[in-house]
C-alpha positions as CSV (number, residue, x, y, z in Angstrom):
1,M,17.6,-2.0,-11.8
2,I,15.8,-1.9,-14.7
3,T,18.0,-1.2,-17.5
4,R,17.6,-0.6,-21.1
5,R,18.4,-4.2,-21.9
6,H,15.3,-5.5,-20.0
7,L,13.2,-2.7,-21.8
8,L,14.5,-4.5,-25.1
9,K,13.9,-7.5,-23.8
10,A,10.3,-6.9,-23.3
11,G,10.2,-5.8,-26.9
12,L,8.6,-2.2,-26.1
13,A,8.4,-0.3,-28.7
14,T,9.5,3.3,-27.9
15,P,7.1,5.5,-28.3
16,F,4.8,3.4,-26.2
17,L,7.5,2.9,-23.2
18,F,8.5,6.6,-23.0
19,G,5.4,8.5,-23.9
20,G,4.3,11.2,-21.6
21,Y,2.1,8.5,-18.9
22,A,5.2,6.2,-18.3
23,L,7.0,9.6,-17.6
24,A,4.5,10.8,-15.3
25,E,3.7,8.0,-13.4
26,P,6.7,8.6,-10.7
27,Q,4.9,12.3,-10.3
28,R,1.7,10.4,-9.4
29,L,1.2,9.5,-5.7
30,V,-1.7,6.6,-4.5
31,V,-2.5,5.5,-0.7
32,T,-3.0,1.9,-0.8
33,H,-5.1,0.7,1.9
34,Y,-4.5,-3.3,3.8
35,H,-7.2,-4.5,6.9
36,V,-4.3,-7.1,8.3
37,T,-5.5,-9.3,11.1
38,P,-2.6,-11.8,12.5
39,R,-3.6,-14.3,14.5
40,Q,-0.5,-12.9,16.6
41,W,-2.1,-9.6,17.0
42,P,-4.8,-8.4,19.8
43,A,-8.0,-7.6,18.3
44,D,-8.4,-4.7,21.0
45,L,-5.2,-2.7,19.5
46,K,-5.6,-1.1,16.7
47,L,-2.9,0.2,15.1
48,K,-2.3,2.3,11.8
49,I,0.6,2.0,10.1
50,A,2.2,4.6,7.5
51,V,4.9,2.9,4.9
52,I,7.0,5.0,2.8
53,A,9.8,2.7,1.0
54,D,12.2,3.5,-2.0
55,I,11.9,7.5,-2.2
56,H,15.4,7.3,-4.0
57,A,15.8,10.9,-3.5
58,I,17.1,12.6,-7.1
59,N,17.2,15.7,-9.0
60,P,14.6,16.7,-10.6
61,W,12.3,13.8,-9.9
62,M,12.3,13.5,-6.3
63,T,13.3,16.3,-4.8
64,P,13.3,17.3,-1.2
65,D,10.3,19.4,-2.2
66,H,8.6,16.5,-3.4
67,V,9.6,14.7,-0.5
68,D,7.7,17.6,1.5
69,G,4.5,16.6,-0.8
70,I,5.1,13.1,-0.1
71,V,5.0,14.1,4.0
72,R,2.0,16.4,3.9
73,A,0.0,13.5,2.0
74,T,0.9,10.8,4.6
75,N,0.3,13.5,7.6
76,M,-3.0,13.4,6.2
77,Q,-4.0,9.7,6.5
78,R,-3.3,10.7,10.6
79,P,-1.2,7.6,11.2
80,D,-0.3,6.1,14.4
81,I,3.5,5.2,13.4
82,V,5.4,5.4,10.0
83,L,7.9,3.1,9.0
84,L,10.4,3.7,6.5
85,A,11.6,1.1,4.3
86,G,15.0,2.1,3.0
87,D,16.4,3.2,-0.1
88,Y,16.4,6.6,0.6
89,E,19.4,7.3,-1.6
90,A,19.6,7.0,-5.6
91,S,21.9,5.0,-7.7
92,M,21.1,7.1,-11.0
93,P,23.5,9.7,-10.7
94,R,26.6,7.4,-10.8
95,F,25.7,6.6,-14.3
96,K,25.1,10.5,-14.8
97,I,21.4,10.0,-14.9
98,G,19.9,13.0,-12.6
99,S,21.9,14.6,-9.3
100,W,22.3,13.5,-6.0
101,V,19.8,14.8,-3.0
102,S,21.4,15.3,0.1
103,M,20.6,12.8,2.9
104,D,19.9,15.4,5.5
105,D,18.0,17.5,2.9
106,C,16.1,14.1,2.5
107,G,15.9,13.3,6.8
108,R,14.7,17.5,7.2
109,A,12.2,16.6,5.1
110,L,11.0,13.5,6.9
111,S,11.1,14.8,10.1
112,R,8.4,16.8,9.3
113,L,6.2,13.6,9.7
114,Q,3.4,13.5,12.4
115,A,2.9,10.3,14.1
116,P,2.3,10.4,17.8
117,L,4.4,6.8,18.2
118,G,7.1,8.9,15.9
119,A,8.7,7.3,12.5
120,Y,11.6,5.1,12.2
121,A,13.6,3.4,9.3
122,V,15.7,0.8,8.4
123,L,18.5,1.1,5.8
124,G,18.5,-0.3,2.4
125,N,21.0,-1.7,0.0
126,H,21.2,1.6,-2.2
127,D,21.6,3.5,1.0
128,V,24.5,0.9,2.3
129,A,26.2,0.9,-1.3
130,T,26.7,4.8,-0.8
131,N,29.2,5.2,2.0
132,G,28.3,2.3,3.9
133,G,25.2,4.2,5.2
134,E,26.3,7.2,6.8
135,N,25.1,9.7,5.0
136,V,21.6,8.4,5.9
137,R,22.5,7.7,9.5
138,R,24.2,10.8,10.0
139,G,21.2,12.8,8.1
140,F,18.1,10.6,9.7
141,T,19.8,11.1,13.5
142,S,20.1,14.5,13.1
143,H,16.7,15.2,12.5
144,G,15.6,13.0,15.3
145,I,14.6,10.1,13.1
146,P,16.0,6.6,14.1
147,V,17.8,4.1,11.9
148,L,17.1,0.7,13.7
149,E,19.8,-2.0,12.3
150,N,19.2,-5.5,13.8
151,A,17.5,-3.9,17.0
152,A,14.0,-4.2,18.6
153,R,12.1,-0.7,20.1
154,R,9.4,-1.7,22.7
155,I,6.6,1.1,22.2
156,V,3.3,1.3,23.7
157,K,0.1,2.6,22.4
158,D,-3.4,2.8,24.8
159,G,-1.6,1.2,27.5
160,K,-0.7,-1.6,25.4
161,P,3.2,-2.5,23.9
162,F,4.3,-4.0,20.6
163,W,7.7,-4.8,19.6
164,L,9.1,-3.0,16.8
165,L,12.1,-4.6,15.2
166,G,14.3,-2.9,12.5
167,L,16.7,-5.6,9.9
168,G,20.0,-4.6,8.7
169,D,20.2,-4.8,5.0
170,Q,20.0,-8.1,3.7
171,Y,22.7,-7.1,0.5
172,G,25.4,-5.6,2.4
173,D,27.5,-2.7,0.3
174,G,28.1,-3.7,-3.0
175,G,26.3,-6.9,-2.3
176,R,23.6,-8.9,-5.2
177,W,20.3,-9.8,-4.5
178,N,21.4,-13.5,-5.4
179,S,24.1,-13.7,-3.0
180,H,24.3,-13.2,0.8
181,L,26.6,-10.6,2.0
182,G,23.8,-8.9,3.9
183,Y,24.3,-6.9,7.6
184,D,20.8,-8.6,8.7
185,D,20.6,-10.5,11.7
186,L,17.0,-12.1,12.2
187,P,18.0,-14.0,15.4
188,G,20.0,-11.7,17.0
189,T,17.4,-9.1,16.4
190,L,14.3,-11.6,17.6
191,A,16.6,-12.1,20.4
192,R,16.3,-8.7,21.4
193,I,12.5,-8.4,22.4
194,G,12.0,-8.8,25.8
195,D,8.3,-9.8,26.6
196,D,5.8,-11.7,24.9
197,A,3.8,-8.4,23.3
198,P,3.3,-8.8,19.6
199,A,6.0,-7.6,16.9
200,I,6.3,-5.9,13.7
201,L,9.0,-6.7,11.7
202,L,10.9,-3.8,9.4
203,A,12.9,-4.9,6.5
204,H,13.9,-3.6,3.3
205,E,14.3,-6.5,1.4
206,P,11.0,-9.1,1.5
207,D,13.2,-12.1,0.8
208,I,13.9,-12.6,4.8
209,F,10.1,-13.7,5.3
210,V,10.9,-17.2,4.4
211,D,12.5,-17.0,7.2
212,V,10.3,-15.2,9.8
213,P,9.1,-17.2,12.7
214,D,5.4,-16.8,13.4
215,R,6.4,-15.0,16.6
216,V,6.2,-12.2,14.3
217,A,3.2,-10.6,13.4
218,L,3.7,-8.3,10.9
219,T,6.5,-7.8,8.1
220,V,6.8,-4.8,6.5
221,S,9.1,-4.2,3.3
222,G,10.0,-2.5,0.4
223,H,12.6,-2.8,-2.5
224,T,10.9,-4.2,-5.3
225,H,9.4,-1.0,-6.4
226,G,6.2,-4.0,-7.4
227,G,8.3,-4.4,-10.5
228,Q,8.3,-0.4,-11.0
229,V,7.2,-1.5,-14.8
230,L,4.6,-3.9,-15.4
231,I,3.6,-4.7,-18.9
232,P,0.4,-6.4,-19.4
233,G,0.4,-9.6,-21.1
234,Y,4.2,-9.6,-20.3
235,G,4.6,-8.9,-16.6
236,P,7.4,-6.9,-14.4
237,L,10.7,-6.3,-16.1
238,V,12.5,-6.8,-13.0
239,V,11.7,-8.1,-9.7
240,P,14.8,-8.3,-7.8
241,S,14.6,-11.2,-5.2
242,R,15.8,-14.7,-5.2
243,F,12.2,-16.0,-5.3
244,G,10.8,-14.0,-8.7
245,S,7.8,-12.6,-8.3
246,R,6.5,-14.6,-5.0
247,F,6.9,-11.5,-2.6
248,R,6.7,-8.3,-5.6
249,Y,4.2,-7.0,-4.0
250,G,0.9,-6.5,-1.8
251,H,-0.6,-8.3,1.7
252,I,0.9,-11.9,1.0
253,V,0.0,-15.0,3.4
254,E,1.9,-18.3,4.2
255,N,1.5,-20.3,6.4
256,D,-0.4,-17.9,8.8
257,R,2.3,-15.7,8.3
258,H,1.6,-11.7,6.6
259,L,3.9,-9.9,4.8
260,V,2.8,-6.5,3.4
261,V,5.5,-5.5,0.4
262,S,5.1,-1.7,-0.8
263,G,5.8,-0.5,-4.3
264,G,7.4,2.2,-3.1
265,L,7.6,6.0,-4.3
266,G,11.2,6.5,-6.8
267,T,12.7,5.0,-9.2
268,S,15.7,3.2,-9.9
269,G,17.5,2.1,-12.9
270,I,15.4,4.4,-15.4
271,P,12.9,7.2,-14.4
272,I,10.1,5.6,-15.5
273,R,7.1,3.4,-14.0
274,F,4.6,2.1,-15.4
275,G,1.3,0.2,-14.2
276,V,2.9,0.6,-10.5
277,P,2.3,4.0,-9.4
278,P,4.2,5.6,-6.2
279,E,2.4,4.7,-3.3
280,I,1.9,5.5,0.5
281,V,0.7,2.4,1.9
282,L,-1.7,2.6,5.2
283,I,-1.8,-0.7,7.0
284,T,-4.7,-0.8,10.1
285,L,-3.9,-3.7,12.6
286,G,-6.1,-4.8,14.8
287,A,-9.6,-4.0,15.1
288,S,-12.8,-6.1,14.3
289,S,-13.5,-4.4,10.8
290,P,-12.1,-2.9,8.0
291,P,-11.3,0.9,8.4
292,L,-13.7,3.2,6.1
293,A,-12.4,4.3,2.9
């Protein structure tokens, strides 16, 4: 979470940080494309994945109408499947910043996502820290969005199967990124794979990537907001990870294993972004050549 203390530590002048751009950037929206070709994924199984992460629904910045706009922009990309990477709840109302948006309203907006293979969600740390995640579970499932917690779904596209794994949150309710109080069970989730079809892991925090075996073709995460405030010559103010900036943002390849970390959409701590615009991530798996822009 970015706080005023972090801003002062970076030596940012108030007019610079709180100028129109830093306040307006949370209302921007970009689409970031990745073409990923893991060796574990069949070249003839083309899959177009849209990733929506870190909505942090809150009035007046991330209202249900604003989420509707994100949904419409996502549908325009015509994804095969949509992965919702956690943190739909906001924490700022606890500190008298903004006001709550119900997860029923958030789930209703997200239920308008259009993808032939469906939309699937995992919980984030802000979700499980708010009523144990029950707000999201109830609000999403009542609108037909499955919430995967240490679960696996076998999905078939064009006659070819793959597995979608959804990990429980790694923080747990009230947990911190530098401890391990989470609800995640990676070995148990992997054990649910029933055949040799390729697998995608959806996990809110990217820290789990150090333990993900190469049985998994792709790990998809959010959580970091890409740093949320990225200052030239200084870097990100906060990266909530045990590994610093190692998994801060983007397409990361380590030991032939692939991770994509979304910069997310909303804000935490303070309602500003700088240098990290809100984004919908679009990942193309398979196919021998990158998609046309």
